[in-house]
MIVO-181466 format. One record per residue (C-alpha): residue in three letters; x, y, z. Coordinates in steps of 0.02 Angstrom, whole numbers, plus 50000, padded with zeros to 5 digits. Example, Ala and Ser with C-alpha at 12.3 -4.5 7.8 and 13.67 -1.06 7.14 Angstrom:
BEGIN
ALA506154977550390
SER506844994750357
***
This chain:
BEGIN
UNK522425951251937
UNK522895968351926
UNK524565968051814
UNK525245960851660
UNK526385948851767
UNK525815936051639
UNK526805921451555
UNK526855916851370
UNK526765899651301
UNK526345895251100
UNK526945888750962
UNK527045900650815
UNK525245895150770
UNK524395902850932
UNK524735909751086
UNK524215909151270
UNK524385920651424
UNK524425911151598
UNK524435921451773
UNK525415920151923
UNK524445904651986
UNK524425897851810
UNK522815900951768
UNK522605902551574
UNK521875918751546
UNK521935923451365
UNK522045912551231
UNK521415914551029
UNK520935899050934
UNK521365892550808
UNK522605907650778
UNK523055922450850
UNK521855933850791
UNK520625920350809
UNK518885922750961
UNK519615921251122
UNK519105905051196
UNK519945911151382
UNK519595928451395
UNK519495931851571
UNK521015943351525
UNK519695955151479
UNK518525950051621
UNK519265956451787
UNK518635972151850
UNK519435985051949
UNK519375980752114
UNK520055961552016
UNK518555950352071
UNK518675935051986
UNK517995931351821
UNK516605918551801
UNK517065911351652
UNK518615912851531
UNK519865903451606
UNK520675886651640
UNK521495885451818
UNK522045870351920
UNK521595876652083
UNK522655870952246
UNK521635872652431
UNK522295883952526
UNK523655891252412
UNK524625904852485
UNK526145905952342
UNK526695901252196
UNK528245903352074
UNK528755902051906
UNK530135898351770
UNK530265894951607
UNK531285877851569
UNK532915887151509
UNK533035891751343
UNK531205888051289
UNK529355892751327
UNK528855879151418
UNK528235885851597
UNK528315878451766
UNK527155884351924
UNK527395879852076
UNK525855882052202
UNK526095880352394
UNK524645878152524
UNK524585884952694
UNK524885864552767
UNK526265861852655
UNK525645852452501
UNK526125858752345
UNK525815853852151
UNK526975859452008
UNK525985864851839
UNK527025863451691
UNK526145871251529
UNK526685871051354
UNK526225871751167
UNK526935857551053
UNK528335863650921
UNK529495852050834
UNK530065847050669
UNK529145829050608
UNK528965820550448
UNK530035833450383
UNK528635849850420
UNK528415855950582
UNK527195849350693
UNK526385865750777
UNK524505857250822
UNK523375870050916
UNK523485860751072
UNK523765866551243
UNK524845854051354
UNK524525855251535
UNK525485842851665
UNK525165841651862
UNK526025832851980
UNK526105833752160
UNK527805837552243
UNK527315839052428
UNK526185834452548
UNK524485827452498
UNK523725841952394
UNK521935844452345
UNK521585852352178
UNK520025857452099
UNK519915859451895
UNK519005870151819
UNK519015875251626
UNK517745888451572
UNK518055894251403
UNK516885906951322
UNK516595910151138
UNK515865922651033
UNK516885936351127
UNK516145933151302
UNK514155931951230
UNK513955912651215
UNK514025899351334
UNK514825883551264
UNK513635867151259
UNK514835853451349
UNK514735835951305
UNK516105822851374
UNK516565802351333
UNK517585790651387
UNK519115801751459
UNK518735818551358
UNK517715833351383
UNK516815842551236
UNK516415861851228
UNK515235866051068
UNK515175884151012
UNK514345889650867
UNK516055891750779
UNK517155880550847
UNK517305866650975
UNK518635863451106
UNK519145848751166
UNK519945841351336
UNK520675824751348
UNK521425818151507
UNK522055803751603
UNK521105813451786
UNK519445808751824
UNK518365818451690
UNK516705819151818
UNK517775828851923
UNK518205840151788
UNK516525842251742
UNK515935843851910
UNK517435856251971
UNK517465843552102
UNK518845846652229
UNK520055830252217
UNK521675822552306
UNK523085824552197
UNK523925808852236
UNK524965805752065
UNK525295814251905
UNK523785821551780
UNK524015828351598
UNK522685838551504
UNK522695841051325
UNK521705854551268
UNK521255859951088
UNK520485854550937
UNK519175842550921
UNK520175828550878
UNK520595809750959
UNK522455806351008
UNK523055790150944
UNK524215785851094
UNK524045786751291
UNK523655805451358
UNK525525804651461
UNK526375795551317
UNK525725808351215
UNK526225820951335
UNK527815814551357
UNK528325812251177
UNK527695831451158
UNK528625839051304
UNK530345831451251
UNK530285836551060
UNK529825853551124
UNK531145853851230
UNK532505847651119
UNK531735858450966
UNK531835876251064
UNK533675872251163
UNK534275868750967
UNK533495884050896
UNK534045895251040
UNK535745886151026
UNK536045893150860
UNK535775910150907
UNK537085923850896
UNK537025933551076
UNK537785943351142
UNK538835940751308
UNK538025951751421
UNK536065950151473
UNK536075933151393
UNK534635926951489
UNK533655940951448
UNK534195941851241
UNK533525922551228
UNK531975925651319
UNK531675939551210
UNK531955933351066
UNK530965917451108
UNK529525928651142
UNK529795938750946
UNK529755920050890
UNK528175914850991
UNK527465932350898
UNK527485924950713
UNK526295916650617
UNK527135901350543
UNK526125898550409
UNK526115914150305
UNK527475922450393
UNK526615936650468
UNK527075943250616
UNK525975949050753
UNK526195966250856
UNK525445956651041
UNK524505941351078
UNK523335954151174
UNK521815966151097
UNK521335981651210
UNK522365982651358
UNK522285999651367
UNK524096013251343
UNK523426019851531
UNK522046019451645
UNK520416023851577
UNK521156031551423
UNK520176024351288
UNK521526020351203
UNK521396001251157
UNK521825995851016
UNK521995977150924
UNK523655974350904
UNK523365955050842
UNK524105960750668
UNK525515960650577
UNK526135980250533
UNK527435979650405
UNK528345993950505
UNK528345982750671
UNK528865966650570
UNK530285974050493
UNK531205977650644
UNK530545959350730
UNK531405949750583
UNK532895961650562
UNK533195960750760
UNK533095941950722
UNK534125942150614
UNK535535948650684
UNK535545934150800
UNK535505925050662
UNK533825917650667
UNK533755918050476
UNK532195908650453
UNK531015920450516
UNK531555931450395
UNK531255918150248
UNK529605914650301
UNK529075934350328
UNK529935935850133
UNK528495924650090
UNK527345935150180
UNK528215952750104
UNK528205945549931
UNK526405943149929
UNK525945959749993
UNK526945965749854
UNK526075957449738
UNK524245964249788
UNK525055981849803
UNK525845979749612
UNK524165973649551
UNK523385991949599
UNK522965989449770
UNK523266002249894
UNK524925996450017
UNK523975996150188
UNK525155999150370
UNK524435979750412
UNK523705964050353
UNK522705950550432
UNK523805934150439
UNK523265926650319
UNK523425944850218
UNK521675951150211
UNK521465967650179
UNK519925972750267
UNK520445970950474
UNK518695980150527
UNK518655990350684
UNK517155985150815
UNK516785987950996
UNK516125970951078
UNK515085976951225
UNK515035958751300
UNK516685960751375
UNK517095973851514
UNK518845975051474
UNK520535974551562
UNK520265978851759
UNK518355986451663
UNK519395999051576
UNK518485995051396
UNK518225998451274
UNK518685979651186
UNK519055980751000
UNK519015969350869
UNK519875973250718
UNK521055989350690
UNK520436002150598
UNK522206008950543
UNK522315998750392
UNK521376013750310
UNK522606025050358
UNK523926034350247
UNK525646029150312
UNK526896030750196
UNK528466022850311
UNK527586007250244
UNK528636011350069
UNK530186008450182
UNK529685996050292
UNK529345983750146
UNK531005986550047
UNK532035987750188
UNK531455969050283
UNK531645963850072
UNK533535973550064
UNK534455958350156
UNK533775944250047
UNK534935952649903
UNK536535950150015
UNK536435938450128
UNK537035920850070
UNK536585909950187
UNK534835913150129
UNK534105896650023
UNK533165909349909
UNK534075925849873
UNK533255943749820
UNK533435943749612
UNK533115953949482
UNK531315948949463
UNK531315950749671
UNK531915968849632
UNK530805973349481
UNK529235969449598
UNK529925982149721
UNK530265994549609
UNK528526001949594
UNK528466003549805
UNK530156015449773
UNK529306025949639
UNK527656027449758
UNK528976032849897
UNK529946047549794
UNK528016052349742
UNK527236052249917
UNK528996060250002
UNK528246075350044
UNK526516070550060
UNK525376073250200
UNK524716055650323
UNK524306047850483
UNK526326044550522
UNK527206032550618
UNK525926034150781
UNK524366032550687
UNK523456048950717
UNK521786047050678
UNK521166064150647
UNK522406075250544
UNK523916071050443
UNK525466079150432
UNK526966078750320
UNK527966068350442
UNK529886067250461
UNK530076048950490
UNK529016045650330
UNK529816054950263
UNK531676046550311
UNK530686031650285
UNK530506035450116
UNK532066038050073
UNK532516023250165
UNK531666014049999
UNK532726023949874
UNK534196022749964
UNK534196004149980
UNK533566000549820
UNK535056010949729
UNK536155999249847
UNK535245982649767
UNK535255989349603
UNK536935990349630
UNK537335971549693
UNK536255964549542
UNK537525975149408
UNK536065988449378
UNK537196002349362
UNK536136016649282
UNK534536012849393
UNK535666012449542
UNK536226030749492
UNK534346035749479
UNK533776029649640
UNK535586038749705
UNK535036053349627
UNK533296054449710
UNK533996049549876
UNK535136063249879
UNK533786075949824
UNK532716066849980
UNK533996066950103
UNK534546085850066
UNK532756092350075
UNK532086083550239
UNK533566091650302
UNK532936107650261
UNK531166105850284
UNK531046094450467
UNK532796104450554
UNK531986115450700
UNK533216129150758
UNK532076131150905
UNK532426113050924
UNK534056112650890
UNK533566096550813
UNK532426087550689
UNK530586090550706
UNK528946079450702
UNK528436086150542
UNK528996097250395
UNK529006115450462
UNK528486110350661
UNK529156112650816
UNK528636097250902
UNK529726081750956
UNK529386064850902
UNK530516049950964
UNK530586040350806
UNK532036050650740
UNK533236045150861
UNK533146029850738
UNK533866042850598
UNK535626035250649
UNK535306017050618
UNK534166017550480
UNK535716026150385
UNK535246042350368
UNK536446053550475
UNK538096045950570
UNK538216044250757
UNK539336060250743
UNK538356071150638
UNK538016086150758
UNK536346086050709
UNK535806068550749
UNK536716073850923
UNK535626088750924
UNK533996077150893
UNK534476068151032
UNK534726080351157
UNK533186091751113
UNK532036072851144
UNK533056071951315
UNK532506088751361
UNK530696087851304
UNK530106069551303
UNK531206058651443
UNK530436057951602
UNK531436048451736
UNK532066034651635
UNK530616031351527
UNK530376043451352
UNK528776046551281
UNK528206045551090
UNK528036064351089
UNK527246076951222
UNK525856086451103
UNK524186081851139
UNK523256069051015
UNK521616062850967
UNK521346056751139
UNK522506070251237
UNK524006071851329
UNK525016054951326
UNK525126049051517
UNK526456035151495
UNK528206030351395
UNK528006021851238
UNK529366006851290
UNK530316007651123
UNK530586024651138
UNK531526021251293
UNK532856008251211
UNK532806020051050
UNK533596035151152
UNK534886021551240
UNK535386013551077
UNK535716032851036
UNK536636038051198
UNK537676022651152
UNK538386026650983
UNK538546047451039
UNK539596040751166
UNK538686041051308
UNK538746022351333
UNK538796023351536
UNK537336032951550
UNK536326021351419
UNK537066005451514
UNK536216011951677
UNK534546018751587
UNK534615999251498
UNK534785992251668
UNK533146002051730
UNK532125999751614
UNK532495979651628
UNK532005980251800
UNK530185983151722
UNK530085968251645
UNK528635957151725
UNK529405942051843
UNK529535931251676
UNK530505944551582
UNK529175949851484
UNK528625966451415
UNK527205977451367
UNK526885991951244
UNK526986004451378
UNK527616009851571
UNK526866020451683
UNK528706031651709
UNK528026034451912
UNK527786018651945
UNK528556005151833
UNK526935997851807
UNK526525989451629
UNK525265996851530
UNK524645991551344
UNK524595977651213
UNK525515963151311
UNK526955954651260
UNK527515968651106
UNK528555962750991
UNK529355981850975
UNK529725981751154
UNK530755964551148
UNK531575971451009
UNK532095984051067
UNK532985973551224
UNK533945963151106
UNK534395978951005
UNK535015989151189
UNK535855971551226
UNK536675968351074
UNK537475988351058
UNK537955989451260
UNK538585972351289
UNK540555971051301
UNK541095960451162
UNK541745941651187
UNK543265943351130
UNK543715954351285
UNK543005941951384
UNK543325920451327
***
């Protein structure tokens, strides 16, 4: 496999990636940041030689063609595989998720239902999990209708109504009727395999269709928005409310670039954009779950701990970065990194990210638990910290590893912290405190406009006193820092267009960083630019550019972190929440309103 043409299944507890012929090539258990049980995505070499293990495959003899689709408005994936002799099978993959006994049922289980749809297909089932980041080949045991793969830290169990011996021996056999495979935790079933799978399927489809039915979507690009929204939802770890940046680790940003990072954690900045976007679609429960996570983060910071840019899914502070040498990496392009050293970085935009994420809870009466003065009091130390660090160097939004500057985006997010606390204090009737916050916000605003403006660029620069460009400053309007009509914002958009736009794609920056000069466009920056074009009145150009970036999605409508501006190939961790957020926001911005068409 040479591209990220993968499908995503999951249930807000774990996820799995499925290739075009329905091979599961990536799945971490028991949660997103666990060890991969299927890791073939990081095994396949440059010549696309098949991996020897780390996958779950249902092979059709003589297969020559495969087609995929999602069951409408769900993350249930259906793959039809056809053979040269006309025989064909259909494989349905999903992870159960539905309400049961007044709670959400989301077992660590993959359901695969395989049925013959033409001719007399011969199939072979190969299940080859690996443990310890590819270092440990599990022991295999079997029972009357199940097989267990036992590793040092976890056991995976398959329960099936197919012949277990065929699965154990990877034998070819005629598929003369449906076969069902339930793979997951080492637990026995109460009901039969077919009945369990049928109930799981019906209830899961019902849940997701009810969920998508409640979304407030744009009139245009409805399917694209729904698929992006489902993807964002699948990247939430519902148990704690955390939101991961992507499902994978170590997919390089560009070929052989060494820019291989682990994104299976919760970045406060990224999570803010995710919950803000889902909230615009009326998916408020995700915000409520994330608020629980944020309140725990805030509680840790008020106890004297440093506010980190990212946390594990269960609020662990340390996500130490290490390189594992047991996997060669995506297409042989290592290193494979586990953990992310950015958790130690100083990134001052996190103060704004936390407060921005929480602000809506003080105003949105739909929420079961609205923000109150107690929560406001928890946030005020973060606001004070933002004021103090407004002009202090940091690593910035792009997490530079070897140098620090006073980054304009970080300063703007510090301003946003004070600005939103002023609004919150006003909402709570705390007039004196609101005036104090507003005074600080106004001072910071004026200072930023003075220090970050570049006459050479004709717009705002990446750093105070600098002349480099930074695509994150396209967010000045969205964050409320400048009006869309402000000549300074228009000038910044035009400067970024001249300096960072390559064809229909936008780079983060163009200055060399820790790993040299960037080679690929950062997908969300392209979406930010499209939105900026729209708000400054260049909507036709924005629509045309939006259609071009939509054409870069894979066959199932998903996007990774980066796009090669020349070939259109996807690079970087997958699927990237930032990218799916950008798609939704652009569609909402550019779509014709419902009132004009219905």
